[in-house]
PyMOL CGO cylinders between C-alpha atoms (Angstrom):
from pymol import cmd
from pymol.cgo import CYLINDER

trace = [
    CYLINDER, 0.73, 16.97, -18.82, -1.49, 18.14, -15.90, 0.3, 1, 1, 1, 1, 1, 1,
    CYLINDER, -1.49, 18.14, -15.90, -0.34, 17.89, -12.34, 0.3, 1, 1, 1, 1, 1, 1,
    CYLINDER, -0.34, 17.89, -12.34, -3.12, 17.64, -10.03, 0.3, 1, 1, 1, 1, 1, 1,
    CYLINDER, -3.12, 17.64, -10.03, -3.01, 19.41, -6.50, 0.3, 1, 1, 1, 1, 1, 1,
    CYLINDER, -3.01, 19.41, -6.50, -3.52, 16.53, -4.34, 0.3, 1, 1, 1, 1, 1, 1,
    CYLINDER, -3.52, 16.53, -4.34, -3.42, 18.54, -1.03, 0.3, 1, 1, 1, 1, 1, 1,
    CYLINDER, -3.42, 18.54, -1.03, -7.17, 18.03, 0.04, 0.3, 1, 1, 1, 1, 1, 1,
    CYLINDER, -7.17, 18.03, 0.04, -7.16, 14.26, -1.37, 0.3, 1, 1, 1, 1, 1, 1,
    CYLINDER, -7.16, 14.26, -1.37, -8.66, 12.00, 1.06, 0.3, 1, 1, 1, 1, 1, 1,
    CYLINDER, -8.66, 12.00, 1.06, -9.15, 8.96, -1.06, 0.3, 1, 1, 1, 1, 1, 1,
    CYLINDER, -9.15, 8.96, -1.06, -7.50, 7.62, -4.19, 0.3, 1, 1, 1, 1, 1, 1,
    CYLINDER, -7.50, 7.62, -4.19, -9.46, 5.20, -6.40, 0.3, 1, 1, 1, 1, 1, 1,
    CYLINDER, -9.46, 5.20, -6.40, -7.47, 3.07, -8.67, 0.3, 1, 1, 1, 1, 1, 1,
    CYLINDER, -7.47, 3.07, -8.67, -9.62, 1.71, -11.55, 0.3, 1, 1, 1, 1, 1, 1,
    CYLINDER, -9.62, 1.71, -11.55, -8.46, -1.18, -13.67, 0.3, 1, 1, 1, 1, 1, 1,
    CYLINDER, -8.46, -1.18, -13.67, -8.39, -0.63, -17.32, 0.3, 1, 1, 1, 1, 1, 1,
    CYLINDER, -8.39, -0.63, -17.32, -6.68, -3.84, -18.21, 0.3, 1, 1, 1, 1, 1, 1,
    CYLINDER, -6.68, -3.84, -18.21, -7.82, -6.35, -21.00, 0.3, 1, 1, 1, 1, 1, 1,
    CYLINDER, -7.82, -6.35, -21.00, -10.06, -8.31, -18.81, 0.3, 1, 1, 1, 1, 1, 1,
    CYLINDER, -10.06, -8.31, -18.81, -11.47, -5.34, -17.01, 0.3, 1, 1, 1, 1, 1, 1,
    CYLINDER, -11.47, -5.34, -17.01, -12.21, -3.40, -20.28, 0.3, 1, 1, 1, 1, 1, 1,
    CYLINDER, -12.21, -3.40, -20.28, -14.23, -6.52, -21.39, 0.3, 1, 1, 1, 1, 1, 1,
    CYLINDER, -14.23, -6.52, -21.39, -16.57, -6.14, -18.28, 0.3, 1, 1, 1, 1, 1, 1,
    CYLINDER, -16.57, -6.14, -18.28, -17.16, -2.35, -18.47, 0.3, 1, 1, 1, 1, 1, 1,
    CYLINDER, -17.16, -2.35, -18.47, -13.96, -0.74, -17.21, 0.3, 1, 1, 1, 1, 1, 1,
    CYLINDER, -13.96, -0.74, -17.21, -14.29, 2.20, -19.59, 0.3, 1, 1, 1, 1, 1, 1,
    CYLINDER, -14.29, 2.20, -19.59, -18.07, 2.95, -18.26, 0.3, 1, 1, 1, 1, 1, 1,
    CYLINDER, -18.07, 2.95, -18.26, -16.91, 2.21, -14.76, 0.3, 1, 1, 1, 1, 1, 1,
    CYLINDER, -16.91, 2.21, -14.76, -14.18, 4.76, -14.89, 0.3, 1, 1, 1, 1, 1, 1,
    CYLINDER, -14.18, 4.76, -14.89, -16.57, 7.51, -16.46, 0.3, 1, 1, 1, 1, 1, 1,
    CYLINDER, -16.57, 7.51, -16.46, -19.35, 6.46, -13.96, 0.3, 1, 1, 1, 1, 1, 1,
    CYLINDER, -19.35, 6.46, -13.96, -17.13, 6.99, -10.84, 0.3, 1, 1, 1, 1, 1, 1,
    CYLINDER, -17.13, 6.99, -10.84, -15.82, 10.18, -12.30, 0.3, 1, 1, 1, 1, 1, 1,
    CYLINDER, -15.82, 10.18, -12.30, -19.21, 11.35, -12.97, 0.3, 1, 1, 1, 1, 1, 1,
    CYLINDER, -19.21, 11.35, -12.97, -20.48, 10.63, -9.41, 0.3, 1, 1, 1, 1, 1, 1,
    CYLINDER, -20.48, 10.63, -9.41, -17.35, 12.31, -7.96, 0.3, 1, 1, 1, 1, 1, 1,
    CYLINDER, -17.35, 12.31, -7.96, -18.02, 15.58, -10.24, 0.3, 1, 1, 1, 1, 1, 1,
    CYLINDER, -18.02, 15.58, -10.24, -21.84, 15.50, -9.47, 0.3, 1, 1, 1, 1, 1, 1,
    CYLINDER, -21.84, 15.50, -9.47, -21.04, 15.65, -5.55, 0.3, 1, 1, 1, 1, 1, 1,
    CYLINDER, -21.04, 15.65, -5.55, -18.53, 18.29, -5.87, 0.3, 1, 1, 1, 1, 1, 1,
    CYLINDER, -18.53, 18.29, -5.87, -15.76, 15.80, -4.63, 0.3, 1, 1, 1, 1, 1, 1,
    CYLINDER, -15.76, 15.80, -4.63, -13.24, 16.47, -7.09, 0.3, 1, 1, 1, 1, 1, 1,
    CYLINDER, -13.24, 16.47, -7.09, -10.61, 17.83, -4.56, 0.3, 1, 1, 1, 1, 1, 1,
    CYLINDER, -10.61, 17.83, -4.56, -11.29, 15.07, -2.26, 0.3, 1, 1, 1, 1, 1, 1,
    CYLINDER, -11.29, 15.07, -2.26, -11.29, 11.89, -4.32, 0.3, 1, 1, 1, 1, 1, 1,
    CYLINDER, -11.29, 11.89, -4.32, -8.66, 11.14, -6.96, 0.3, 1, 1, 1, 1, 1, 1,
    CYLINDER, -8.66, 11.14, -6.96, -9.10, 8.67, -9.50, 0.3, 1, 1, 1, 1, 1, 1,
    CYLINDER, -9.10, 8.67, -9.50, -6.47, 6.94, -11.64, 0.3, 1, 1, 1, 1, 1, 1,
    CYLINDER, -6.47, 6.94, -11.64, -7.04, 4.50, -14.66, 0.3, 1, 1, 1, 1, 1, 1,
    CYLINDER, -7.04, 4.50, -14.66, -4.28, 1.61, -14.22, 0.3, 1, 1, 1, 1, 1, 1,
    CYLINDER, -4.28, 1.61, -14.22, -3.36, -1.39, -16.32, 0.3, 1, 1, 1, 1, 1, 1,
    CYLINDER, -3.36, -1.39, -16.32, -3.67, -4.99, -15.24, 0.3, 1, 1, 1, 1, 1, 1,
    CYLINDER, -3.67, -4.99, -15.24, -3.54, -5.53, -11.52, 0.3, 1, 1, 1, 1, 1, 1,
    CYLINDER, -3.54, -5.53, -11.52, -3.53, -9.36, -11.80, 0.3, 1, 1, 1, 1, 1, 1,
    CYLINDER, -3.53, -9.36, -11.80, -7.25, -9.80, -10.47, 0.3, 1, 1, 1, 1, 1, 1,
    CYLINDER, -7.25, -9.80, -10.47, -8.82, -10.57, -14.03, 0.3, 1, 1, 1, 1, 1, 1,
    CYLINDER, -8.82, -10.57, -14.03, -11.14, -13.04, -12.37, 0.3, 1, 1, 1, 1, 1, 1,
    CYLINDER, -11.14, -13.04, -12.37, -12.46, -10.18, -10.20, 0.3, 1, 1, 1, 1, 1, 1,
    CYLINDER, -12.46, -10.18, -10.20, -13.01, -7.68, -13.35, 0.3, 1, 1, 1, 1, 1, 1,
    CYLINDER, -13.01, -7.68, -13.35, -13.67, -4.82, -12.95, 0.3, 1, 1, 1, 1, 1, 1,
    CYLINDER, -13.67, -4.82, -12.95, -11.37, -4.25, -10.02, 0.3, 1, 1, 1, 1, 1, 1,
    CYLINDER, -11.37, -4.25, -10.02, -11.25, -0.99, -8.07, 0.3, 1, 1, 1, 1, 1, 1,
    CYLINDER, -11.25, -0.99, -8.07, -8.75, -0.29, -5.21, 0.3, 1, 1, 1, 1, 1, 1,
    CYLINDER, -8.75, -0.29, -5.21, -9.38, 2.35, -2.73, 0.3, 1, 1, 1, 1, 1, 1,
    CYLINDER, -9.38, 2.35, -2.73, -6.56, 4.14, -0.72, 0.3, 1, 1, 1, 1, 1, 1,
    CYLINDER, -6.56, 4.14, -0.72, -5.43, 4.85, 1.89, 0.3, 1, 1, 1, 1, 1, 1,
    CYLINDER, -5.43, 4.85, 1.89, -7.88, 2.36, 3.23, 0.3, 1, 1, 1, 1, 1, 1,
    CYLINDER, -7.88, 2.36, 3.23, -6.43, -0.32, 0.89, 0.3, 1, 1, 1, 1, 1, 1,
    CYLINDER, -6.43, -0.32, 0.89, -9.82, -2.06, 0.00, 0.3, 1, 1, 1, 1, 1, 1,
    CYLINDER, -9.82, -2.06, 0.00, -10.12, -4.06, -3.33, 0.3, 1, 1, 1, 1, 1, 1,
    CYLINDER, -10.12, -4.06, -3.33, -13.52, -4.30, -4.77, 0.3, 1, 1, 1, 1, 1, 1,
    CYLINDER, -13.52, -4.30, -4.77, -14.44, -6.94, -7.38, 0.3, 1, 1, 1, 1, 1, 1,
    CYLINDER, -14.44, -6.94, -7.38, -17.23, -7.11, -10.15, 0.3, 1, 1, 1, 1, 1, 1,
    CYLINDER, -17.23, -7.11, -10.15, -17.84, -3.40, -10.36, 0.3, 1, 1, 1, 1, 1, 1,
    CYLINDER, -17.84, -3.40, -10.36, -20.38, -2.16, -12.60, 0.3, 1, 1, 1, 1, 1, 1,
    CYLINDER, -20.38, -2.16, -12.60, -21.22, 1.60, -13.37, 0.3, 1, 1, 1, 1, 1, 1,
    CYLINDER, -21.22, 1.60, -13.37, -24.05, 1.72, -10.82, 0.3, 1, 1, 1, 1, 1, 1,
    CYLINDER, -24.05, 1.72, -10.82, -21.66, -0.12, -8.28, 0.3, 1, 1, 1, 1, 1, 1,
    CYLINDER, -21.66, -0.12, -8.28, -18.97, 2.34, -8.82, 0.3, 1, 1, 1, 1, 1, 1,
    CYLINDER, -18.97, 2.34, -8.82, -21.19, 5.21, -8.18, 0.3, 1, 1, 1, 1, 1, 1,
    CYLINDER, -21.19, 5.21, -8.18, -22.53, 3.61, -5.00, 0.3, 1, 1, 1, 1, 1, 1,
    CYLINDER, -22.53, 3.61, -5.00, -18.75, 3.05, -4.01, 0.3, 1, 1, 1, 1, 1, 1,
    CYLINDER, -18.75, 3.05, -4.01, -18.14, 6.60, -4.20, 0.3, 1, 1, 1, 1, 1, 1,
    CYLINDER, -18.14, 6.60, -4.20, -20.83, 7.63, -1.99, 0.3, 1, 1, 1, 1, 1, 1,
    CYLINDER, -20.83, 7.63, -1.99, -20.30, 4.72, 0.52, 0.3, 1, 1, 1, 1, 1, 1,
    CYLINDER, -20.30, 4.72, 0.52, -16.48, 5.12, 0.52, 0.3, 1, 1, 1, 1, 1, 1,
    CYLINDER, -16.48, 5.12, 0.52, -16.77, 8.84, 1.46, 0.3, 1, 1, 1, 1, 1, 1,
    CYLINDER, -16.77, 8.84, 1.46, -18.98, 8.32, 4.30, 0.3, 1, 1, 1, 1, 1, 1,
    CYLINDER, -18.98, 8.32, 4.30, -16.52, 5.67, 5.81, 0.3, 1, 1, 1, 1, 1, 1,
    CYLINDER, -16.52, 5.67, 5.81, -18.59, 2.81, 4.81, 0.3, 1, 1, 1, 1, 1, 1,
    CYLINDER, -18.59, 2.81, 4.81, -17.61, 0.01, 2.28, 0.3, 1, 1, 1, 1, 1, 1,
    CYLINDER, -17.61, 0.01, 2.28, -19.37, -1.70, -0.51, 0.3, 1, 1, 1, 1, 1, 1,
    CYLINDER, -19.37, -1.70, -0.51, -19.02, -4.97, 1.59, 0.3, 1, 1, 1, 1, 1, 1,
    CYLINDER, -19.02, -4.97, 1.59, -20.76, -7.26, -0.88, 0.3, 1, 1, 1, 1, 1, 1,
    CYLINDER, -20.76, -7.26, -0.88, -17.84, -6.39, -3.55, 0.3, 1, 1, 1, 1, 1, 1,
    CYLINDER, -17.84, -6.39, -3.55, -14.89, -6.38, -1.15, 0.3, 1, 1, 1, 1, 1, 1,
    CYLINDER, -14.89, -6.38, -1.15, -12.22, -9.04, -2.11, 0.3, 1, 1, 1, 1, 1, 1,
    CYLINDER, -12.22, -9.04, -2.11, -9.28, -7.96, -0.11, 0.3, 1, 1, 1, 1, 1, 1,
    CYLINDER, -9.28, -7.96, -0.11, -8.42, -5.32, 2.41, 0.3, 1, 1, 1, 1, 1, 1,
    CYLINDER, -8.42, -5.32, 2.41, -4.80, -4.18, 3.07, 0.3, 1, 1, 1, 1, 1, 1,
    CYLINDER, -4.80, -4.18, 3.07, -3.90, -4.15, 6.94, 0.3, 1, 1, 1, 1, 1, 1,
    CYLINDER, -3.90, -4.15, 6.94, -0.06, -4.37, 6.72, 0.3, 1, 1, 1, 1, 1, 1,
    CYLINDER, -0.06, -4.37, 6.72, -0.92, -7.77, 5.01, 0.3, 1, 1, 1, 1, 1, 1,
    CYLINDER, -0.92, -7.77, 5.01, -3.41, -9.03, 2.34, 0.3, 1, 1, 1, 1, 1, 1,
    CYLINDER, -3.41, -9.03, 2.34, -6.16, -10.80, 4.04, 0.3, 1, 1, 1, 1, 1, 1,
    CYLINDER, -6.16, -10.80, 4.04, -8.50, -12.51, 1.97, 0.3, 1, 1, 1, 1, 1, 1,
    CYLINDER, -8.50, -12.51, 1.97, -12.09, -11.38, 2.77, 0.3, 1, 1, 1, 1, 1, 1,
    CYLINDER, -12.09, -11.38, 2.77, -14.13, -12.69, -0.31, 0.3, 1, 1, 1, 1, 1, 1,
    CYLINDER, -14.13, -12.69, -0.31, -14.33, -16.01, -2.39, 0.3, 1, 1, 1, 1, 1, 1,
    CYLINDER, -14.33, -16.01, -2.39, -11.83, -15.49, -5.19, 0.3, 1, 1, 1, 1, 1, 1,
    CYLINDER, -11.83, -15.49, -5.19, -9.01, -17.06, -6.69, 0.3, 1, 1, 1, 1, 1, 1,
    CYLINDER, -9.01, -17.06, -6.69, -5.83, -17.03, -4.70, 0.3, 1, 1, 1, 1, 1, 1,
    CYLINDER, -5.83, -17.03, -4.70, -3.66, -15.82, -7.71, 0.3, 1, 1, 1, 1, 1, 1,
    CYLINDER, -3.66, -15.82, -7.71, -0.17, -16.39, -8.20, 0.3, 1, 1, 1, 1, 1, 1,
    CYLINDER, -0.17, -16.39, -8.20, 2.95, -16.03, -6.29, 0.3, 1, 1, 1, 1, 1, 1,
    CYLINDER, 2.95, -16.03, -6.29, 5.49, -12.97, -7.17, 0.3, 1, 1, 1, 1, 1, 1,
    CYLINDER, 5.49, -12.97, -7.17, 9.13, -13.83, -7.57, 0.3, 1, 1, 1, 1, 1, 1,
]
cmd.load_cgo(trace, "trace")
């Protein structure tokens, strides 16, 4: 198993590859995001991880960007490429933001409330 050197990492993109997201092009989104990162020479600055279901199936395909804690919804391959370009410059893909984490979750878009964790 590979252990990546993360010392220069500035952004971590968590790309949902759960069932609902996979039905809505998650694999293609993952490949598009990774291709954009590589084509821009940003492999040392942006790290990606495929994750399983994050519980936001109605928002599929979901991409979460840290350390900012911004949750993006309804990401398609081209939006994934744009997300990389915008996020690195400090901007966001505003029309796709569903949540942002500022010490608490604050709804920023119209989406289902979700379920309470126990």
